[in-house]
C-alpha positions in Angstrom: -36.7 13.8 38.4 -39.8 12.9 36.5 -39.7 9.5 37.6 -39.3 10.7 41.3 -42.2 13.0 40.7 -44.5 10.2 39.4 -43.7 8.0 42.4 -44.1 11.1 44.9 -47.6 11.8 43.2 -48.7 8.1 43.7 -47.6 8.2 47.3 -49.3 11.4 48.3 -52.4 10.7 46.4 -53.2 7.5 48.3 -52.4 3.9 47.6 -51.1 3.6 44.1 -53.1 1.4 41.7 -51.0 -0.5 39.2 -52.4 -3.7 37.7 -52.3 -5.1 34.3 -53.0 -8.3 32.3 -52.3 -8.9 28.6 -52.9 -11.7 26.2 -52.7 -12.4 22.3 -49.5 -13.2 20.4 -51.2 -13.6 17.4 -52.4 -16.8 15.3 -49.8 -19.5 15.0 -46.1 -19.8 15.8 -44.2 -16.8 17.2 -40.5 -17.4 16.6 -37.8 -18.8 15.9 -35.9 -15.6 16.3 -32.0 -15.3 16.2 -31.9 -13.5 19.3 -33.8 -13.5 22.6 -36.9 -11.6 22.0 -39.6 -10.1 24.3 -43.0 -11.4 23.6 -45.7 -8.6 22.8 -48.9 -9.4 24.2 -50.9 -7.1 21.6 -54.3 -6.9 23.7 -54.9 -6.0 27.4 -57.6 -7.0 29.7 -56.5 -4.4 31.9 -53.9 -1.7 32.1 -54.4 0.2 35.4 -51.4 2.9 35.7 -50.5 2.3 31.9 -47.3 0.5 33.1 -47.6 -2.2 30.4 -46.6 -1.3 26.7 -48.3 -3.8 24.4 -46.0 -2.3 21.5 -42.9 -3.6 23.1 -44.3 -6.3 25.6 -42.6 -4.6 28.4 -44.0 -3.5 31.9 -42.1 -0.3 33.4 -42.5 0.4 37.1 -43.6 3.9 38.0 -43.9 3.1 41.7 -41.2 1.5 43.9 -42.7 -1.6 45.6 -43.3 -5.2 45.6 -45.1 -6.7 42.6 -46.5 -10.2 41.5 -46.1 -11.4 38.0 -47.6 -14.4 36.4 -46.9 -15.8 32.7 -48.0 -18.8 31.0 -46.7 -20.5 27.8 -48.1 -22.9 25.1 -46.6 -24.7 22.3 -48.0 -26.9 19.4 -46.7 -29.0 16.5 -43.8 -30.5 18.2 -42.2 -27.3 19.0 -38.9 -26.4 21.2 -40.1 -23.6 23.7 -38.4 -21.7 26.3 -39.7 -18.4 27.7 -38.5 -16.6 30.8 -39.8 -13.7 33.2 -37.0 -11.2 32.8 -36.3 -8.1 35.3 -33.7 -5.6 33.6 -32.3 -8.5 31.4 -31.8 -10.9 34.2 -33.8 -14.2 33.9 -35.6 -15.0 36.8 -38.1 -17.7 36.3 -38.7 -19.9 33.1 -41.3 -22.2 31.5 -39.9 -24.7 28.9 -40.7 -27.9 26.9 -38.1 -29.2 24.6 -39.4 -32.6 24.1 -40.1 -32.6 20.5 -42.0 -36.0 20.5 -45.4 -34.7 21.7 -47.3 -31.6 20.9 -49.7 -29.1 22.6 -47.9 -28.6 25.9 -48.5 -25.7 28.3 -47.0 -24.2 31.4 -47.0 -21.2 33.7 -44.7 -19.7 36.3 -44.9 -16.7 38.9 -42.8 -14.6 41.0 -42.8 -11.8 43.4 -40.5 -9.1 42.8 -39.1 -5.8 44.5 -38.9 -3.2 41.8 -37.5 0.3 41.7 -39.0 3.1 39.6 -37.7 2.5 35.9 -37.3 -1.2 36.2 -38.4 -3.3 33.4 -40.2 -6.8 33.4 -41.1 -8.7 30.5 -41.3 -12.4 29.2 -38.5 -13.3 26.9 -38.8 -15.9 24.2 -35.4 -17.5 24.0 -33.5 -17.5 20.7 -34.4 -20.4 18.1 -37.4 -21.2 20.2 -41.3 -21.0 19.2 -44.4 -20.7 20.9 -47.8 -21.2 19.5 -51.2 -19.1 20.1 -54.5 -18.8 18.6 -58.0 -17.6 19.5 -58.0 -19.6 22.8 -55.4 -16.9 24.0 -53.2 -19.4 25.7 -50.5 -17.0 26.5 -51.0 -14.3 29.2 -48.8 -12.1 31.2 -50.2 -10.4 34.3 -48.6 -8.2 37.1 -49.8 -6.0 39.8 -48.4 -3.9 42.8 -48.7 -5.9 46.0 -47.5 -3.0 48.3 -45.2 0.0 48.3 -42.0 0.0 50.2 
């Protein structure tokens, strides 16, 4: 009921505004962990609508619509890295580098997703993999509402 009320308020009060962009995994390697783990981007450039939670690394839709998401990954020191964009625990898109003969690789990926109220989206670090970040803020996670439907 609360989710429906939030969505109804957004729709009756004009065009809903939902956008976030987060960064900062900390300094050094994140991982490896024994299980797949959402990456927690601790700082935000913007969080309009407060749908992104930096404590969990999870975006939760409060408005039904079509959204754009983009994420980046960096590794260093011959790391073995795989990260994936997840919607409700379903892998949709990934960036990986498992060639341990070089270092300092970077990649990004993006997707346009239909979301229902309550759907969750995050960037997942796969089990036994690592990523690297520092003051250059190589890792970002961004999303915004394109339109309601």
